[in-house]
N, C-alpha and C positions, 0 to 999 in steps of 0.2 A: 174337599177343598172349600167347603162352605164358609169356614171362618177365616179364609184368606182375603186380603184386600185385592181390589181389581189390579193394582200395580204388581202385587206378588204373583197373581195368576198369569199376568202378562210376562213377567220375568221367566216363570217356569216354561211357558209356551215358547218363548224366544230361545231359551237354552236347549229345549228338546229339538226345535227346528234346526238350530245351528249344529247340534251334535249329529242329527240325521244327515244333514247336508255334507258334513265332513267325513262321515263314516262309510264312504262308498267303497274304497279299496285301500290296499296297502300304501299306495302313493299319496292319496288324499290324507290319510291318517298321519303318515310320517311328516308331511308338510304342515299339517295343523299343529302337531306337537311343537315343531321347530318355530313356527311363527308365534305360537303362544309364549315360548321361552324368551323370544326376543322382546316381547311386550312385558313379560313378568319374569325377569332374570332371577328373582329370589326363589322361584319354584324350579329347583334344580331337576326334579324328577322329569319335567317335561322335555328337557334336552336329552336325558338318559333314554326316555321313551322314544324319542325320534331316532336316536342312533341304534337302539335295539330293533326298532321297527324297520330300519334300513336293512338290518341283517335278516329280518323275516322276509323282506322282499327278495333279497339275494337268494335265500334258501328256496323260495318259490320258483324263481327263474332258473335256478340250477336244475330243477326237475325237467326243464325243456332245453337244457344246454347241450354241450357237445358230448357229455359223458353219461349222465343218468339215464337218458332214453335207451342207451345200449345195455345198461345194467338192470333196469327195472321195467316190469311190464306196465302198460298204460294205466291199468286199473289201480295199481299200487301208487303210481305217480299222482293220479287224480286224488286218491285218498289222502296222501301226504299233503298235497296242496290245500285240500279242504280243512285239514287239521290246523295248518299254519293260519289259514284265513279265518277260521272260527275263533281261535285264540286271540288273534289280532283284533277282530271285530268286537269280541266280548269285552276285552280290556278297554277299548276306546269307548264303547257304549256305557261302561261303568264309570270311567274316570273323567271323561271330557265335561260332563255336567258339573262335576266337582270343581274342575279348573275354572270353568266359566263363572260359576257362582262366586268363587274367590275373587276373580278379576272384577266382577260387579261390586263386591263388598269393598274392594280397595278404592273403586271409583267414588262410592258414596261415603266412604270412610266409616262404615258400620257393618258388623258381621251379619250375614244373611244365612248363616248355616242352619237356622231353624227350618229352612226350605229343603235341606238335603234329603229328608225322608221321602219327599215327593219324587226323588229320582231313584228310589230303591237302592240306596248304598248302605254298606254295613254300619252298624252302630259303632264298631271299632273306629272306622275312618271318620265318622261324624265327630267323635270325641277328639280325634287327632287334629282336625281342622280348627276346632274351638281352642285347643291348646296352642296351636301354632299362632293363632291370632293374638294370643296373650304373650307368648314367650319368643316368637320369631326364631325358633330353633330349626334352621333350614335342613340340617342333617337328619334330625329326628323325623321331620315330615317326609323326607326322601325315603328313609327306611320304612316308615309307616305305609307309604304308597306302594313300595315294593311288596311288602307283606300282604297288603290288601289285594293287589292285582294278581299275585300268584295264587292266592286263595280263591279269587273270583273264577279262575279257569280250572281249578282242581276238579270239582265235581262235573261240570258240563263238558270238559274236554279230556283231561288226563284220566279220570275215572269213568268216562262214558263207555258203556259196553262195546259200542261199535269201534270207536277210536282205539280203545284198549286192545281189542282183539286184532284189528286190522293194521294198526300203526305201532303202538307201544310194545306189542309183543311180537312184532314181525322181525325177521332176520335182519333186514336192512337197518332197523332202528337200533337193535342191540349192537350191530356192527358199528353204526355211527357213534353210538354212545361210547363204545369201547375205544374207538380211534379218536375220540374227542372231535368229531366233525361238528358236534353241537357246540360250537365255539362262537362267541360274540366278538366281532372284530371292530376296532376303531381305527380307521385309516387316517393318514395325514397327506397333505399335498406334496410332501417331500418324499412320498413313496414308502413310508414306514407303516407298519401295522402293529397295533397294540391290542390287548384284549385278554380274555379269560375263558375257560371252558368248564363244562360240568360233565361228570359222568354220573349216571343215576338221575337223569332228567325227570323221571316220574316222581321223584321224592320231593315233596313240597319244601322241606327245610333246605335241601341242596340248591333248589332254584332261588330261594330267598337269599341264601349265602352268596350265590353267583351274582345276584342283583346288587348286593352290597359291595362285593369286590369290584364289579363293573363301575359303580358310582365312584368308588375310591380311585379308580384309574382315570375315569373321565374328568373328574374335577381336581386332579393332581395339578397344583399351581403351575408346574413347568409344562405340563402336557396340554392342559385345557385349551390354550390359545390355538394350538395346532389342530385340535379336533373341531373347534368352532370354525376355524378358517375353512376346513374341509367341508363342513356342513353348509356354510354360507356360499361357497364357491361351486359346489357340485350338486346340480339338480339330481334328485333321486329318481332313477328310472327302473330300479329293480335288477338291472344287469350288474354282474360283478365287475364289469368293465368300468363302472363308476369310480372304483378305486384302483383297479389294475392299470388304468391309463397313466397313473402317476409313478408306476414302478420304474426303477432304473433299467431293469431288464424288460425290453418291450414285449408286450403280449398282444395277441389278437383277441377280438371279442368272441368269447366262447359261450356266453349266455345271452339270451334275447332280452328285450325290455318287457316289463310286466304287462303293460297294457296291450301289447301286440300278441301276448301269449295266453292270457286268461280272461274268462268272462267276468262280469260283475256278478257277485253272488248275493241273492236275496236271503237275509238272515231273519230268524224269528227268535224273540226272547222267550224262553220257556218260563215256567213258574219260577218266580224269584224267591230265593231263600237266603237269609242273612247268615253267612258262614260263621260270623263271630258270636252268634247269640248263645252258643253253648259254652262260652268262655274258653274257646280253643286257642287263645293267643299265647304262644310260648314266650316267656320272658327272654329266652335265648335269641329269638328273632330280633328283638329290639336292642338287646344289650351285648350280645356276644361280639368279641373283638374281631376285626377283619384281618384274616391271614391270607397272604398270597403264597400258596405252596409251590407255584410254578412261576417261571419268568413271565413278565407281562409284555415284554417286547417280542412280537411274534413274526417278524418279517421272514426270518429263515425257516421257522416252523411252517409258515404258510406255504412256502415253496416245497418243503419236504412233504406236506400233506397232499399238495397237488400231484407230486410225483407218485405218492402211494396210490392215489386214485387211478392214475394212468396205468400203474403196474397191475392193479386189480383188474382193470379193463383188459389189459393184454393177457393176463392169466385166464380170464373168462373166455377170451377168444381162442387161446391155445388149447384149453381143455374142452372147448366147445360146450360150455355150460349153458343151461337155460337162464333166461332172465329171472331175477328174483321176484317172488310174489309176496 
């Protein structure tokens, strides 16, 4: 840092502090992404991140809800929670400094992206921010951020030997994948649910494709105002009741709130490696057309899935099966 000005050192320090402060748990991250989007509405990715992060919170809280504790043993549930939490933390740790540096650049009307290397972010995304400053292509930047963040979690989470063995190769995960429980939902205050799902969650290209499809749904000119209204009006607690409260069919709260269910986890960043340095950026990721192979309106699907889960639980009880490990 010797050749940096005092002002630049101060900017780096402030950004690191702010990121640390907001990277406490799923609730603080979700809220940070959304407040950022309201201040910087051209950075579409930050709204996508806040809505996907809400889903992360719901997935965590489901583990302590009415159904999963009866299906899964406590050790498996803890491991699943830690997997969601680790991915959630890593993405925020990587991306929030980028967002804050862009916000600072717009304030002083001068790009400060030469400071990005001090936050250990990929060469790929550094190039994309510089490009965005020149051509203001919001959609390309959104796709670039999706590509970057999915790559950021690939080695430390998806390919990590512990998570791989205990989570991604477990029966419950294959089952979830198969039944598309790994689905990202965008609710509205009118009680409708939209979204998309992925099977083959472990595959990087499939997750990137999912991210692009989700962005396409979220920013659909007709639907965006409804999703934004939901986000603005509904504090994120982690409970699925956050959106079930708007359903036409009244439901009771089946999942607890995140902060009453889980402790704050202390994370450590392991050795940083730039995923893009070997030129591993597939042109497909940036340029492949977005195709929705399934309907994006998922209200009926959501109720069908909930019934499937209930059915599974009844089967397990009737057959007196052990909890899944």
